[in-house]
Biopython code that builds the backbone (N, CA, C, O; Angstrom):
import numpy as np
from Bio.PDB.StructureBuilder import StructureBuilder

atoms = [
    (1, "LEU", "N", (0.784, -1.274, -0.009)),
    (1, "LEU", "CA", (-0.034, -0.016, -0.052)),
    (1, "LEU", "C", (0.791, 1.330, -0.063)),
    (1, "LEU", "O", (0.278, 2.404, -0.375)),
    (2, "ILE", "N", (2.029, 1.190, 0.281)),
    (2, "ILE", "CA", (3.028, 2.171, 0.245)),
    (2, "ILE", "C", (3.060, 3.058, -0.897)),
    (2, "ILE", "O", (2.940, 4.275, -0.763)),
    (3, "PRO", "N", (3.240, 2.411, -2.171)),
    (3, "PRO", "CA", (3.279, 3.268, -3.314)),
    (3, "PRO", "C", (1.866, 4.134, -3.525)),
    (3, "PRO", "O", (1.835, 5.292, -3.941)),
    (4, "PHE", "N", (0.819, 3.415, -3.189)),
    (4, "PHE", "CA", (-0.437, 4.416, -3.268)),
    (4, "PHE", "C", (-0.651, 5.325, -2.448)),
    (4, "PHE", "O", (-1.433, 6.242, -2.704)),
    (5, "HIS", "N", (0.027, 5.228, -1.282)),
    (5, "HIS", "CA", (-0.057, 6.277, -0.227)),
    (5, "HIS", "C", (1.098, 7.207, -0.004)),
    (5, "HIS", "O", (1.041, 8.093, 0.849)),
    (6, "LEU", "N", (2.176, 7.005, -0.790)),
    (6, "LEU", "CA", (3.531, 7.663, -0.719)),
    (6, "LEU", "C", (3.345, 9.041, -0.551)),
    (6, "LEU", "O", (3.819, 9.597, 0.439)),
    (7, "LEU", "N", (2.661, 9.712, -1.467)),
    (7, "LEU", "CA", (2.389, 11.044, -1.382)),
    (7, "LEU", "C", (1.865, 11.622, -0.121)),
    (7, "LEU", "O", (2.263, 12.654, 0.419)),
    (8, "ARG", "N", (0.861, 10.778, 0.306)),
    (8, "ARG", "CA", (0.105, 11.264, 1.576)),
    (8, "ARG", "C", (1.145, 11.030, 2.836)),
    (8, "ARG", "O", (1.260, 11.828, 3.765)),
    (9, "ILE", "N", (1.761, 9.999, 2.727)),
    (9, "ILE", "CA", (2.833, 9.805, 3.895)),
    (9, "ILE", "C", (3.950, 10.874, 3.771)),
    (9, "ILE", "O", (4.422, 11.402, 4.777)),
    (10, "SER", "N", (4.322, 11.150, 2.642)),
    (10, "SER", "CA", (5.391, 12.482, 2.508)),
    (10, "SER", "C", (4.852, 13.654, 2.934)),
    (10, "SER", "O", (5.527, 14.347, 3.694)),
    (11, "ASN", "N", (3.695, 14.041, 2.574)),
    (11, "ASN", "CA", (3.120, 15.171, 3.107)),
    (11, "ASN", "C", (2.941, 15.132, 4.688)),
    (11, "ASN", "O", (3.259, 16.061, 5.430)),
    (12, "ALA", "N", (2.414, 13.984, 5.076)),
    (12, "ALA", "CA", (2.338, 14.068, 6.686)),
    (12, "ALA", "C", (3.744, 14.270, 7.368)),
    (12, "ALA", "O", (3.881, 15.048, 8.312)),
    (13, "LEU", "N", (4.672, 13.610, 6.898)),
    (13, "LEU", "CA", (5.951, 13.617, 7.495)),
    (13, "LEU", "C", (6.853, 14.827, 6.943)),
    (13, "LEU", "O", (7.979, 14.839, 7.441)),
    (14, "GLU", "N", (6.612, 15.754, 6.099)),
    (14, "GLU", "CA", (7.177, 16.917, 5.813)),
    (14, "GLU", "C", (7.535, 17.790, 6.792)),
    (14, "GLU", "O", (8.564, 18.451, 6.652)),
    (15, "LEU", "N", (6.730, 17.924, 7.937)),
    (15, "LEU", "CA", (7.093, 18.838, 8.902)),
    (15, "LEU", "C", (8.295, 18.416, 9.575)),
    (15, "LEU", "O", (9.140, 19.209, 9.994)),
    (16, "MET", "N", (8.378, 16.966, 9.692)),
    (16, "MET", "CA", (9.718, 16.367, 10.517)),
    (16, "MET", "C", (10.879, 16.742, 9.595)),
    (16, "MET", "O", (11.957, 17.139, 10.039)),
    (17, "ARG", "N", (10.621, 16.602, 8.332)),
    (17, "ARG", "CA", (11.868, 16.763, 7.397)),
    (17, "ARG", "C", (12.347, 18.441, 7.536)),
    (17, "ARG", "O", (13.523, 18.805, 7.515)),
    (18, "LYS", "N", (11.268, 19.274, 7.668)),
    (18, "LYS", "CA", (11.683, 20.630, 7.872)),
    (18, "LYS", "C", (12.206, 21.252, 9.109)),
    (18, "LYS", "O", (12.547, 22.418, 9.311)),
    (19, "GLY", "N", (12.196, 20.167, 9.936)),
    (19, "GLY", "CA", (12.745, 20.527, 11.363)),
    (19, "GLY", "C", (11.787, 20.570, 12.516)),
    (19, "GLY", "O", (12.238, 20.825, 13.633)),
    (20, "MET", "N", (10.480, 20.340, 12.345)),
    (20, "MET", "CA", (9.517, 20.448, 13.381)),
    (20, "MET", "C", (9.886, 19.268, 14.451)),
    (20, "MET", "O", (9.473, 19.376, 15.606)),
    (21, "GLY", "N", (10.641, 18.177, 14.067)),
    (21, "GLY", "CA", (10.708, 17.295, 14.912)),
    (21, "GLY", "C", (12.139, 17.392, 15.594)),
    (21, "GLY", "O", (12.605, 16.462, 16.252)),
    (22, "GLU", "N", (12.789, 18.581, 15.384)),
    (22, "GLU", "CA", (14.125, 18.604, 15.677)),
    (22, "GLU", "C", (14.466, 18.524, 17.205)),
    (22, "GLU", "O", (15.615, 18.281, 17.575)),
    (23, "LYS", "N", (13.379, 18.747, 18.129)),
    (23, "LYS", "CA", (13.405, 18.774, 19.512)),
    (23, "LYS", "C", (13.663, 17.323, 19.901)),
    (23, "LYS", "O", (14.467, 16.982, 20.769)),
    (24, "SER", "N", (12.960, 16.560, 19.230)),
    (24, "SER", "CA", (12.985, 15.144, 19.498)),
    (24, "SER", "C", (14.107, 14.319, 18.753)),
    (24, "SER", "O", (14.187, 13.098, 18.891)),
    (25, "GLY", "N", (14.894, 14.981, 18.025)),
    (25, "GLY", "CA", (15.831, 14.187, 17.282)),
    (25, "GLY", "C", (15.445, 13.574, 16.242)),
    (25, "GLY", "O", (16.203, 12.717, 15.787)),
    (26, "LEU", "N", (14.098, 13.849, 15.539)),
    (26, "LEU", "CA", (13.521, 13.168, 14.428)),
    (26, "LEU", "C", (13.657, 14.056, 13.177)),
    (26, "LEU", "O", (12.790, 13.941, 12.311)),
    (27, "ARG", "N", (14.558, 14.840, 13.021)),
    (27, "ARG", "CA", (14.552, 15.540, 11.793)),
    (27, "ARG", "C", (15.091, 14.596, 10.650)),
    (27, "ARG", "O", (15.996, 13.782, 10.836)),
    (28, "MET", "N", (14.476, 14.779, 9.509)),
    (28, "MET", "CA", (14.698, 13.868, 8.425)),
    (28, "MET", "C", (15.348, 14.674, 7.412)),
    (28, "MET", "O", (14.836, 15.764, 7.158)),
    (29, "LYS", "N", (16.512, 14.276, 6.721)),
    (29, "LYS", "CA", (17.267, 14.986, 5.804)),
    (29, "LYS", "C", (16.587, 14.958, 4.479)),
    (29, "LYS", "O", (16.701, 15.901, 3.696)),
    (30, "LYS", "N", (15.902, 13.930, 4.222)),
    (30, "LYS", "CA", (15.323, 13.767, 2.929)),
    (30, "LYS", "C", (13.846, 13.548, 2.961)),
    (30, "LYS", "O", (13.338, 13.580, 4.081)),
    (31, "THR", "N", (13.111, 13.345, 2.002)),
    (31, "THR", "CA", (11.791, 13.115, 1.912)),
    (31, "THR", "C", (11.638, 11.613, 2.129)),
    (31, "THR", "O", (12.542, 10.805, 1.918)),
    (32, "VAL", "N", (10.436, 11.314, 2.563)),
    (32, "VAL", "CA", (10.036, 9.738, 2.662)),
    (32, "VAL", "C", (10.261, 9.094, 1.155)),
    (32, "VAL", "O", (10.938, 8.093, 0.919)),
    (33, "ALA", "N", (9.571, 9.859, 0.229)),
    (33, "ALA", "CA", (9.906, 9.208, -1.046)),
    (33, "ALA", "C", (11.461, 9.115, -1.641)),
    (33, "ALA", "O", (11.745, 8.278, -2.498)),
    (34, "ASP", "N", (12.314, 9.930, -1.178)),
    (34, "ASP", "CA", (13.762, 9.765, -1.450)),
    (34, "ASP", "C", (14.282, 8.642, -0.757)),
    (34, "ASP", "O", (15.087, 7.927, -1.354)),
    (35, "TYR", "N", (13.901, 8.332, 0.584)),
    (35, "TYR", "CA", (14.311, 7.327, 1.164)),
    (35, "TYR", "C", (13.694, 6.031, 0.545)),
    (35, "TYR", "O", (14.414, 5.036, 0.465)),
    (36, "MET", "N", (12.474, 5.986, 0.126)),
    (36, "MET", "CA", (11.841, 4.836, -0.566)),
    (36, "MET", "C", (12.633, 4.484, -1.851)),
    (36, "MET", "O", (12.975, 3.345, -2.166)),
    (37, "HIS", "N", (12.858, 5.526, -2.491)),
    (37, "HIS", "CA", (13.582, 5.412, -3.724)),
    (37, "HIS", "C", (14.969, 5.007, -3.922)),
    (37, "HIS", "O", (15.405, 4.591, -4.995)),
    (38, "GLU", "N", (15.771, 5.166, -2.659)),
    (38, "GLU", "CA", (17.065, 4.879, -2.434)),
    (38, "GLU", "C", (17.250, 3.622, -1.683)),
    (38, "GLU", "O", (18.367, 3.108, -1.753)),
    (39, "ASN", "N", (16.179, 2.940, -0.852)),
    (39, "ASN", "CA", (16.302, 2.036, 0.008)),
    (39, "ASN", "C", (15.306, 0.809, -0.020)),
    (39, "ASN", "O", (15.572, -0.274, 0.501)),
    (40, "VAL", "N", (14.125, 1.098, -0.688)),
    (40, "VAL", "CA", (13.366, 0.179, -0.578)),
    (40, "VAL", "C", (13.028, -0.616, -1.820)),
    (40, "VAL", "O", (13.030, 0.023, -2.873)),
    (41, "TYR", "N", (12.723, -1.983, -1.874)),
    (41, "TYR", "CA", (12.236, -2.774, -2.880)),
    (41, "TYR", "C", (10.931, -3.243, -2.608)),
    (41, "TYR", "O", (10.718, -3.420, -1.409)),
    (42, "ILE", "N", (9.918, -3.518, -3.440)),
    (42, "ILE", "CA", (8.795, -4.260, -3.150)),
    (42, "ILE", "C", (8.545, -5.290, -4.069)),
    (42, "ILE", "O", (9.125, -5.269, -5.154)),
    (43, "THR", "N", (7.643, -6.321, -3.741)),
    (43, "THR", "CA", (7.240, -7.457, -4.567)),
    (43, "THR", "C", (5.815, -7.196, -4.903)),
    (43, "THR", "O", (5.092, -6.331, -4.410)),
    (44, "THR", "N", (5.475, -8.209, -5.957)),
    (44, "THR", "CA", (4.156, -8.262, -6.505)),
    (44, "THR", "C", (3.351, -9.341, -5.693)),
    (44, "THR", "O", (2.224, -9.682, -6.053)),
    (45, "SER", "N", (3.990, -9.884, -4.549)),
    (45, "SER", "CA", (3.576, -11.025, -3.846)),
    (45, "SER", "C", (2.153, -11.034, -3.448)),
    (45, "SER", "O", (1.808, -10.354, -2.481)),
    (46, "GLY", "N", (1.237, -11.792, -4.150)),
    (46, "GLY", "CA", (-0.157, -11.874, -3.791)),
    (46, "GLY", "C", (-0.918, -10.710, -4.264)),
    (46, "GLY", "O", (-2.134, -10.776, -4.084)),
    (47, "VAL", "N", (-0.463, -9.683, -4.819)),
    (47, "VAL", "CA", (-1.250, -8.645, -5.525)),
    (47, "VAL", "C", (-1.125, -8.747, -6.935)),
    (47, "VAL", "O", (-0.218, -8.095, -7.453)),
    (48, "PHE", "N", (-1.933, -9.509, -7.728)),
    (48, "PHE", "CA", (-1.917, -9.533, -9.000)),
    (48, "PHE", "C", (-2.949, -8.841, -9.889)),
    (48, "PHE", "O", (-3.660, -9.354, -10.753)),
    (49, "GLN", "N", (-2.874, -7.458, -9.459)),
    (49, "GLN", "CA", (-3.738, -6.455, -10.086)),
    (49, "GLN", "C", (-2.813, -5.621, -10.929)),
    (49, "GLN", "O", (-1.723, -5.240, -10.504)),
    (50, "HIS", "N", (-3.266, -5.344, -12.134)),
    (50, "HIS", "CA", (-2.583, -4.466, -13.166)),
    (50, "HIS", "C", (-2.541, -3.072, -12.663)),
    (50, "HIS", "O", (-1.490, -2.451, -12.820)),
    (51, "ALA", "N", (-3.688, -2.418, -11.996)),
    (51, "ALA", "CA", (-3.675, -1.306, -11.519)),
    (51, "ALA", "C", (-2.700, -1.003, -10.349)),
    (51, "ALA", "O", (-2.150, 0.095, -10.264)),
    (52, "ALA", "N", (-2.522, -1.881, -9.556)),
    (52, "ALA", "CA", (-1.571, -1.881, -8.389)),
    (52, "ALA", "C", (-0.224, -1.858, -9.019)),
    (52, "ALA", "O", (0.594, -1.013, -8.655)),
    (53, "LEU", "N", (0.073, -2.774, -9.984)),
    (53, "LEU", "CA", (1.416, -2.788, -10.579)),
    (53, "LEU", "C", (1.666, -1.472, -11.341)),
    (53, "LEU", "O", (2.806, -1.022, -11.226)),
    (54, "THR", "N", (0.887, -0.850, -12.021)),
    (54, "THR", "CA", (1.022, 0.462, -12.606)),
    (54, "THR", "C", (1.405, 1.478, -11.585)),
    (54, "THR", "O", (2.346, 2.255, -11.744)),
    (55, "CYS", "N", (0.652, 1.446, -10.548)),
    (55, "CYS", "CA", (0.965, 2.596, -9.577)),
    (55, "CYS", "C", (2.115, 2.351, -8.851)),
    (55, "CYS", "O", (2.636, 3.348, -8.353)),
    (56, "ALA", "N", (2.690, 1.198, -8.646)),
    (56, "ALA", "CA", (3.782, 0.998, -8.092)),
    (56, "ALA", "C", (5.057, 1.442, -9.091)),
    (56, "ALA", "O", (6.089, 2.007, -8.726)),
    (57, "VAL", "N", (4.716, 1.051, -10.384)),
    (57, "VAL", "CA", (5.848, 1.266, -11.373)),
    (57, "VAL", "C", (5.849, 2.859, -11.616)),
    (57, "VAL", "O", (6.917, 3.371, -11.948)),
    (58, "GLN", "N", (4.828, 3.580, -11.485)),
    (58, "GLN", "CA", (4.741, 5.062, -11.545)),
    (58, "GLN", "C", (5.526, 5.780, -10.339)),
    (58, "GLN", "O", (6.225, 6.789, -10.426)),
    (59, "THR", "N", (5.250, 5.040, -9.224)),
    (59, "THR", "CA", (5.723, 5.672, -8.004)),
    (59, "THR", "C", (7.182, 5.521, -7.660)),
    (59, "THR", "O", (7.929, 6.459, -7.380)),
    (60, "LEU", "N", (7.528, 4.197, -7.710)),
    (60, "LEU", "CA", (8.818, 3.795, -7.444)),
    (60, "LEU", "C", (9.754, 3.492, -8.613)),
    (60, "LEU", "O", (10.965, 3.631, -8.441)),
    (61, "GLY", "N", (9.320, 3.125, -9.676)),
    (61, "GLY", "CA", (10.102, 2.726, -10.868)),
    (61, "GLY", "C", (10.235, 1.163, -10.887)),
    (61, "GLY", "O", (10.384, 0.485, -9.870)),
    (62, "ILE", "N", (10.160, 0.647, -12.237)),
    (62, "ILE", "CA", (10.177, -0.634, -12.390)),
    (62, "ILE", "C", (11.419, -1.259, -11.605)),
    (62, "ILE", "O", (11.326, -2.377, -11.097)),
    (63, "GLU", "N", (12.517, -0.540, -11.528)),
    (63, "GLU", "CA", (13.762, -1.108, -11.053)),
    (63, "GLU", "C", (13.575, -1.437, -9.546)),
    (63, "GLU", "O", (14.455, -2.059, -8.951)),
    (64, "ARG", "N", (12.511, -1.053, -8.960)),
    (64, "ARG", "CA", (12.383, -1.449, -7.247)),
    (64, "ARG", "C", (11.349, -2.383, -7.201)),
    (64, "ARG", "O", (10.817, -2.616, -6.115)),
    (65, "ILE", "N", (10.974, -2.971, -8.243)),
    (65, "ILE", "CA", (9.965, -4.086, -8.009)),
    (65, "ILE", "C", (10.328, -5.332, -8.411)),
    (65, "ILE", "O", (10.754, -5.543, -9.547)),
    (66, "LEU", "N", (10.186, -6.264, -7.501)),
    (66, "LEU", "CA", (10.413, -7.706, -7.861)),
    (66, "LEU", "C", (9.082, -8.833, -7.962)),
    (66, "LEU", "O", (8.078, -8.897, -7.252)),
    (67, "PHE", "N", (9.393, -9.468, -8.837)),
    (67, "PHE", "CA", (8.197, -10.521, -8.973)),
    (67, "PHE", "C", (8.143, -11.682, -7.887)),
    (67, "PHE", "O", (9.152, -12.301, -7.549)),
    (68, "SER", "N", (6.946, -11.909, -7.400)),
    (68, "SER", "CA", (6.928, -12.725, -6.363)),
    (68, "SER", "C", (5.403, -13.456, -6.403)),
    (68, "SER", "O", (4.512, -12.799, -6.942)),
    (69, "VAL", "N", (5.104, -14.630, -5.922)),
    (69, "VAL", "CA", (3.973, -15.169, -5.864)),
    (69, "VAL", "C", (3.264, -15.319, -4.730)),
    (69, "VAL", "O", (2.035, -15.251, -4.723)),
    (70, "ASP", "N", (4.047, -15.557, -3.580)),
    (70, "ASP", "CA", (3.283, -15.951, -2.184)),
    (70, "ASP", "C", (2.614, -17.275, -2.083)),
    (70, "ASP", "O", (1.584, -17.422, -1.426)),
    (71, "TYR", "N", (3.192, -18.234, -2.727)),
    (71, "TYR", "CA", (2.735, -19.710, -2.575)),
    (71, "TYR", "C", (3.068, -20.067, -1.167)),
    (71, "TYR", "O", (4.077, -19.600, -0.638)),
    (72, "PRO", "N", (2.326, -20.814, -0.588)),
    (72, "PRO", "CA", (1.119, -21.562, -1.127)),
    (72, "PRO", "C", (-0.284, -20.721, -0.903)),
    (72, "PRO", "O", (-1.377, -21.230, -1.152)),
    (73, "PHE", "N", (-0.147, -19.531, -0.462)),
    (73, "PHE", "CA", (-1.294, -18.545, -0.282)),
    (73, "PHE", "C", (-1.892, -18.060, -1.842)),
    (73, "PHE", "O", (-3.021, -17.603, -2.021)),
    (74, "GLU", "N", (-1.210, -18.202, -2.548)),
    (74, "GLU", "CA", (-1.590, -17.644, -4.129)),
    (74, "GLU", "C", (-1.148, -18.739, -5.091)),
    (74, "GLU", "O", (-0.254, -19.532, -4.798)),
    (75, "GLU", "N", (-1.778, -18.754, -6.207)),
    (75, "GLU", "CA", (-1.528, -19.711, -7.118)),
    (75, "GLU", "C", (-0.439, -19.309, -8.298)),
    (75, "GLU", "O", (-0.567, -18.276, -8.956)),
    (76, "ASN", "N", (0.523, -20.135, -8.468)),
    (76, "ASN", "CA", (1.578, -19.773, -9.568)),
    (76, "ASN", "C", (1.078, -19.510, -10.812)),
    (76, "ASN", "O", (1.546, -18.679, -11.590)),
    (77, "GLU", "N", (0.005, -20.303, -11.033)),
    (77, "GLU", "CA", (-0.604, -19.932, -12.494)),
    (77, "GLU", "C", (-1.220, -18.386, -12.737)),
    (77, "GLU", "O", (-1.171, -17.676, -13.741)),
    (78, "GLU", "N", (-1.772, -18.170, -11.524)),
    (78, "GLU", "CA", (-2.383, -16.847, -11.798)),
    (78, "GLU", "C", (-1.304, -15.856, -11.643)),
    (78, "GLU", "O", (-1.451, -14.758, -12.181)),
    (79, "ALA", "N", (-0.214, -16.121, -10.957)),
    (79, "ALA", "CA", (0.894, -14.981, -11.017)),
    (79, "ALA", "C", (1.619, -15.145, -12.217)),
    (79, "ALA", "O", (2.173, -14.132, -12.645)),
    (80, "ILE", "N", (1.743, -16.221, -12.872)),
    (80, "ILE", "CA", (2.328, -16.233, -14.434)),
    (80, "ILE", "C", (1.476, -15.470, -15.339)),
    (80, "ILE", "O", (1.980, -14.639, -16.094)),
    (81, "ARG", "N", (0.042, -15.725, -15.313)),
    (81, "ARG", "CA", (-0.831, -14.906, -16.095)),
    (81, "ARG", "C", (-0.704, -13.547, -16.009)),
    (81, "ARG", "O", (-0.633, -12.821, -17.000)),
    (82, "PHE", "N", (-0.665, -13.095, -14.674)),
    (82, "PHE", "CA", (-0.471, -11.698, -14.276)),
    (82, "PHE", "C", (0.712, -11.149, -15.068)),
    (82, "PHE", "O", (0.615, -10.137, -15.762)),
    (83, "LEU", "N", (1.926, -11.916, -14.922)),
    (83, "LEU", "CA", (3.036, -11.440, -15.543)),
    (83, "LEU", "C", (3.032, -11.190, -16.930)),
    (83, "LEU", "O", (3.358, -10.087, -17.369)),
    (84, "HIS", "N", (2.625, -12.302, -17.793)),
    (84, "HIS", "CA", (2.403, -12.180, -18.997)),
    (84, "HIS", "C", (1.281, -11.243, -19.473)),
    (84, "HIS", "O", (1.385, -10.909, -20.653)),
    (85, "THR", "N", (0.318, -10.791, -18.852)),
    (85, "THR", "CA", (-0.692, -9.910, -19.334)),
    (85, "THR", "C", (-0.373, -8.432, -18.707)),
    (85, "THR", "O", (-1.110, -7.469, -18.923)),
    (86, "SER", "N", (0.591, -8.376, -18.054)),
    (86, "SER", "CA", (0.993, -6.922, -17.507)),
    (86, "SER", "C", (1.193, -5.920, -18.529)),
    (86, "SER", "O", (1.752, -6.186, -19.593)),
    (87, "PRO", "N", (0.729, -4.713, -18.218)),
    (87, "PRO", "CA", (0.905, -3.640, -19.257)),
    (87, "PRO", "C", (2.246, -2.991, -19.118)),
    (87, "PRO", "O", (2.413, -1.801, -18.852)),
    (88, "LEU", "N", (3.237, -3.925, -19.332)),
    (88, "LEU", "CA", (4.782, -3.467, -19.396)),
    (88, "LEU", "C", (5.243, -3.829, -20.853)),
    (88, "LEU", "O", (4.776, -4.627, -21.665)),
    (89, "SER", "N", (6.368, -2.934, -20.914)),
    (89, "SER", "CA", (7.161, -3.340, -22.252)),
    (89, "SER", "C", (7.856, -4.655, -21.859)),
    (89, "SER", "O", (8.048, -5.038, -20.705)),
    (90, "ASP", "N", (8.246, -5.362, -23.127)),
    (90, "ASP", "CA", (9.149, -6.529, -22.880)),
    (90, "ASP", "C", (10.339, -6.363, -22.064)),
    (90, "ASP", "O", (10.626, -7.242, -21.253)),
    (91, "SER", "N", (11.109, -5.255, -22.203)),
    (91, "SER", "CA", (12.231, -4.864, -21.511)),
    (91, "SER", "C", (11.646, -4.765, -19.927)),
    (91, "SER", "O", (12.288, -5.437, -19.119)),
    (92, "ASP", "N", (10.793, -4.198, -19.531)),
    (92, "ASP", "CA", (10.254, -3.980, -18.198)),
    (92, "ASP", "C", (9.868, -5.172, -17.611)),
    (92, "ASP", "O", (10.105, -5.387, -16.422)),
    (93, "ARG", "N", (9.140, -6.189, -18.516)),
    (93, "ARG", "CA", (8.488, -7.327, -17.994)),
    (93, "ARG", "C", (9.809, -8.315, -17.506)),
    (93, "ARG", "O", (9.813, -9.010, -16.490)),
    (94, "ARG", "N", (10.882, -8.197, -18.457)),
    (94, "ARG", "CA", (12.081, -8.998, -17.983)),
    (94, "ARG", "C", (12.687, -8.463, -16.641)),
    (94, "ARG", "O", (13.152, -9.229, -15.797)),
    (95, "LYS", "N", (12.652, -7.058, -16.490)),
    (95, "LYS", "CA", (13.238, -6.605, -15.394)),
    (95, "LYS", "C", (12.382, -7.148, -14.165)),
    (95, "LYS", "O", (12.976, -7.673, -13.224)),
    (96, "LEU", "N", (11.035, -7.034, -14.159)),
    (96, "LEU", "CA", (10.169, -7.645, -13.275)),
    (96, "LEU", "C", (10.360, -8.964, -12.996)),
    (96, "LEU", "O", (10.515, -9.285, -11.818)),
    (97, "ALA", "N", (10.381, -9.877, -13.945)),
    (97, "ALA", "CA", (10.369, -11.387, -13.972)),
    (97, "ALA", "C", (11.642, -11.794, -13.297)),
    (97, "ALA", "O", (11.618, -12.668, -12.431)),
    (98, "HIS", "N", (12.728, -11.214, -13.646)),
    (98, "HIS", "CA", (13.856, -11.728, -12.947)),
    (98, "HIS", "C", (15.184, -10.917, -12.986)),
    (98, "HIS", "O", (16.025, -11.177, -12.125)),
    (99, "GLU", "N", (15.478, -9.829, -14.035)),
    (99, "GLU", "CA", (16.576, -9.070, -13.862)),
    (99, "GLU", "C", (16.522, -8.185, -12.670)),
    (99, "GLU", "O", (17.659, -7.857, -12.334)),
    (100, "ASN", "N", (15.665, -7.727, -11.977)),
    (100, "ASN", "CA", (15.675, -6.980, -10.901)),
    (100, "ASN", "C", (16.296, -7.852, -9.718)),
    (100, "ASN", "O", (17.271, -7.471, -9.071)),
    (101, "ALA", "N", (15.602, -9.119, -9.488)),
    (101, "ALA", "CA", (16.101, -9.910, -8.624)),
    (101, "ALA", "C", (17.646, -10.414, -8.751)),
    (101, "ALA", "O", (18.428, -10.567, -7.812)),
    (102, "GLU", "N", (17.856, -10.599, -9.904)),
    (102, "GLU", "CA", (19.374, -10.956, -10.141)),
    (102, "GLU", "C", (20.275, -9.881, -9.891)),
    (102, "GLU", "O", (21.415, -10.129, -9.497)),
    (103, "ARG", "N", (19.882, -8.702, -10.079)),
    (103, "ARG", "CA", (20.752, -7.491, -9.683)),
    (103, "ARG", "C", (20.754, -7.386, -8.119)),
    (103, "ARG", "O", (21.821, -7.326, -7.508)),
    (104, "VAL", "N", (19.582, -7.365, -7.505)),
    (104, "VAL", "CA", (19.583, -7.115, -6.163)),
    (104, "VAL", "C", (20.164, -8.163, -5.346)),
    (104, "VAL", "O", (20.787, -7.873, -4.324)),
    (105, "LEU", "N", (20.006, -9.326, -5.715)),
    (105, "LEU", "CA", (20.630, -10.564, -4.942)),
    (105, "LEU", "C", (21.928, -10.944, -5.569)),
    (105, "LEU", "O", (22.574, -11.891, -5.122)),
    (106, "ARG", "N", (22.318, -10.266, -6.552)),
    (106, "ARG", "CA", (23.717, -10.587, -7.013)),
    (106, "ARG", "C", (23.777, -12.063, -7.597)),
    (106, "ARG", "O", (24.750, -12.759, -7.306)),
    (107, "ILE", "N", (22.793, -12.554, -8.392)),
    (107, "ILE", "CA", (22.841, -13.827, -8.837)),
    (107, "ILE", "C", (22.941, -13.848, -10.235)),
    (107, "ILE", "O", (22.997, -14.922, -10.835)),
]
sb = StructureBuilder()
sb.init_structure("model")
sb.init_model(0)
sb.init_chain("A")
sb.init_seg("    ")
for serial, (resi, resn, name, xyz) in enumerate(atoms, 1):
    if name == "N":
        sb.init_residue(resn, " ", resi, " ")
    sb.init_atom(name, np.array(xyz, "f"), 0.0, 1.0, " ", f" {name:<3s}", serial, name[0])
structure = sb.get_structure()
């Protein structure tokens, strides 16, 4: 849910970034979105909806998303159908399917 709510989260915490949290030592040097783009990866695990994928890609970028199924709670066949019918270019589909994981996990 973070990609969907990232702007709201960022706005809510902007006061901390600008120094309102200085007294408590919570001052943030960057925005929440900056930290997300630099440190966080998400997966498709159990969320096989094209709208959710599109939101995640537009918010975080395809390089920050890894394909995942969440077996045994979700079906492999449904996940594969989702991957093959996703509204991505062939290049982005390869990134999601395996290239991102290979890069992040150094395999």
